[in-house]
Rosetta silent file (secondary structure, phi, psi, omega in degrees, C-alpha in Angstrom):
SEQUENCE: MEPREELRKAVERQAKRMQKAEHERPTLIGQTVFLGTLGLLFVLPVVGGAYLGIWLDSLVNGYSTRWTMSLILLGVFIGGLNVYLFVRE
SCORE:     score description
SCORE:     0.000 S_00000001
   1 L     0.000  142.642 -179.408   43.410   63.981  -59.437 S_00000001
   2 L   -83.180  157.168 -172.568   44.871   61.279  -61.680 S_00000001
   3 H   -67.640  -31.318 -178.920   44.915   57.563  -60.503 S_00000001
   4 H   -68.385  -34.409 -177.160   48.784   57.356  -60.449 S_00000001
   5 H   -71.321  -35.662 -176.850   48.926   60.345  -58.101 S_00000001
   6 H   -71.343  -40.537  176.925   46.330   58.803  -55.781 S_00000001
   7 H   -62.427  -39.531  178.607   48.284   55.491  -55.782 S_00000001
   8 H   -64.699  -44.879  176.627   51.538   57.210  -55.047 S_00000001
   9 H   -63.590  -39.451  178.304   50.083   59.059  -52.044 S_00000001
  10 H   -65.831  -41.904  172.884   48.390   55.983  -50.723 S_00000001
  11 H   -54.257  -50.271  176.892   51.825   54.024  -50.978 S_00000001
  12 H   -56.926  -46.046  177.557   53.505   56.921  -49.133 S_00000001
  13 H   -61.977  -42.352  176.859   51.123   56.877  -46.397 S_00000001
  14 H   -63.058  -32.405  178.533   51.385   53.259  -45.905 S_00000001
  15 H   -68.284  -39.473  179.208   55.248   53.364  -45.890 S_00000001
  16 H   -62.946  -44.868  177.598   55.189   56.058  -43.239 S_00000001
  17 H   -59.585  -33.876  174.951   52.824   53.929  -41.068 S_00000001
  18 H   -69.218  -44.762  176.907   55.166   50.999  -41.438 S_00000001
  19 H   -56.971  -46.917 -178.235   58.177   53.092  -40.545 S_00000001
  20 H   -66.554  -38.105 -178.011   56.407   54.504  -37.495 S_00000001
  21 H   -72.402  -31.908 -179.136   55.326   50.919  -36.307 S_00000001
  22 H   -72.384  -36.987 -174.788   58.983   49.761  -36.672 S_00000001
  23 H   -92.483  -12.810  173.552   60.378   52.562  -34.495 S_00000001
  24 L   -67.637  146.747  177.787   57.737   52.526  -31.695 S_00000001
  25 L   -76.691  149.864 -179.440   58.560   50.637  -28.612 S_00000001
  26 L   -71.608  147.886 -177.626   56.740   47.393  -27.871 S_00000001
  27 L   -85.503  172.452 -179.406   54.053   47.732  -25.257 S_00000001
  28 H   -66.617  -38.671  176.345   53.930   45.772  -21.999 S_00000001
  29 H   -63.062  -46.447 -177.663   51.044   43.668  -23.297 S_00000001
  30 H   -60.134  -43.478 -176.005   52.974   42.868  -26.534 S_00000001
  31 H   -72.558  -34.677 -178.531   56.090   41.850  -24.581 S_00000001
  32 H   -69.248  -41.831  176.795   53.899   39.699  -22.086 S_00000001
  33 H   -64.587  -44.128 -176.197   52.366   37.850  -25.070 S_00000001
  34 H   -65.372  -43.098  177.881   55.726   37.219  -26.764 S_00000001
  35 H   -69.913  -32.476  171.873   57.212   35.772  -23.523 S_00000001
  36 H   -61.485  -45.786 -178.549   54.079   33.695  -22.930 S_00000001
  37 H   -64.652  -38.087  175.122   54.302   32.333  -26.414 S_00000001
  38 H   -59.480  -49.793 -175.847   58.051   31.515  -25.829 S_00000001
  39 H   -59.694  -39.344  177.325   57.168   29.743  -22.636 S_00000001
  40 H   -71.240  -38.023  178.978   54.525   27.552  -24.207 S_00000001
  41 H   -59.560  -28.552 -172.801   56.754   26.789  -27.197 S_00000001
  42 H   -96.991  -41.277 -175.449   59.304   25.412  -24.764 S_00000001
  43 H   -69.694  -42.006 -168.274   57.110   23.816  -21.994 S_00000001
  44 H   -63.242  -46.768  179.153   54.563   21.909  -24.085 S_00000001
  45 H   -60.792  -39.117  178.709   57.105   19.432  -25.729 S_00000001
  46 H   -66.117  -44.993 -174.760   58.706   18.767  -22.301 S_00000001
  47 H   -69.113  -47.706 -179.445   55.386   18.171  -20.500 S_00000001
  48 H   -57.982  -40.712  176.639   54.130   16.050  -23.557 S_00000001
  49 H   -59.872  -50.171 -176.886   57.375   14.026  -23.426 S_00000001
  50 H   -59.601  -48.144 -179.630   57.021   13.501  -19.716 S_00000001
  51 H   -70.381  -36.233  177.254   53.422   12.155  -20.006 S_00000001
  52 H   -63.114  -38.927  179.825   54.246    9.996  -22.969 S_00000001
  53 H   -66.556  -46.429  178.879   57.313    8.608  -21.142 S_00000001
  54 H   -54.469  -48.230 -172.310   55.276    7.851  -17.969 S_00000001
  55 H   -65.260  -44.800 -175.567   52.599    6.021  -20.033 S_00000001
  56 H   -68.205  -37.755  174.905   55.258    3.978  -21.844 S_00000001
  57 H   -59.530  -39.587 -177.613   57.115    3.171  -18.555 S_00000001
  58 H   -66.722  -16.205  177.966   53.809    1.946  -17.016 S_00000001
  59 L   -78.373  -14.035 -179.538   53.630   -0.715  -19.769 S_00000001
  60 L   -93.698  135.309  170.279   56.925   -2.259  -18.567 S_00000001
  61 L   -63.828  142.608  172.094   56.898   -4.648  -15.598 S_00000001
  62 L    89.226 -173.850 -177.165   58.869   -3.312  -12.763 S_00000001
  63 L   -94.492  121.187 -172.665   60.262    0.051  -12.002 S_00000001
  64 L  -148.829  140.139  172.136   61.619    1.924  -14.921 S_00000001
  65 L  -127.761   17.092 -170.092   62.129    5.735  -15.959 S_00000001
  66 H   -64.729  -41.267 -173.209   64.143    5.063  -19.077 S_00000001
  67 H   -74.444  -38.877 -179.001   61.273    6.294  -21.412 S_00000001
  68 H   -57.408  -53.401 -177.125   60.356    9.210  -19.076 S_00000001
  69 H   -67.931  -38.159 -178.109   63.882   10.631  -18.952 S_00000001
  70 H   -70.641  -39.705  176.643   64.608   10.106  -22.587 S_00000001
  71 H   -71.275  -33.335  170.659   61.367   11.803  -23.738 S_00000001
  72 H   -63.572  -43.130 -179.514   61.868   14.734  -21.338 S_00000001
  73 H   -64.136  -41.937  175.694   65.360   15.305  -22.698 S_00000001
  74 H   -64.211  -34.718  179.285   63.903   15.139  -26.270 S_00000001
  75 H   -66.523  -39.145  177.108   61.208   17.537  -25.260 S_00000001
  76 H   -61.412  -43.497  179.047   63.835   19.975  -23.925 S_00000001
  77 H   -67.985  -47.282 -175.445   65.718   19.773  -27.308 S_00000001
  78 H   -68.391  -40.307 -178.875   62.528   20.261  -29.337 S_00000001
  79 H   -66.372  -35.783  172.419   61.324   23.068  -27.116 S_00000001
  80 H   -66.273  -39.181  173.683   64.728   24.830  -27.447 S_00000001
  81 H   -63.222  -43.351  174.224   64.589   24.447  -31.170 S_00000001
  82 H   -55.813  -45.768 -172.275   61.072   25.764  -31.236 S_00000001
  83 H   -71.926  -35.544  175.442   62.014   28.886  -29.273 S_00000001
  84 H   -58.904  -49.371  174.335   65.122   29.391  -31.482 S_00000001
  85 H   -61.737  -35.967  175.980   63.096   29.245  -34.628 S_00000001
  86 H   -61.694  -45.434 -173.317   60.461   31.568  -33.215 S_00000001
  87 H   -70.321  -48.834  176.148   62.911   34.146  -32.148 S_00000001
  88 H   -43.926  -44.305  178.713   64.851   33.950  -35.387 S_00000001
  89 L   -57.049    0.000    0.000   61.712   34.819  -37.237 S_00000001
């Protein structure tokens, strides 16, 4: 068999595998991993902002939640952006 024919058959096999993978339904484990990833992409910036805000507020004399609330809201925005960019991909 000539090399061109072997290459053509290999490419056809690979194309069929790719089409089959696109049409198969996602598994429960795959969906769980996807949702877990989305959760982490959203929650980690919020929690990080909360901890950083609490630390910054502890440096100020008196009672203040200005940094905590600001950084939690920033974390929500960044988390939402992370999820949007991940899903768009």
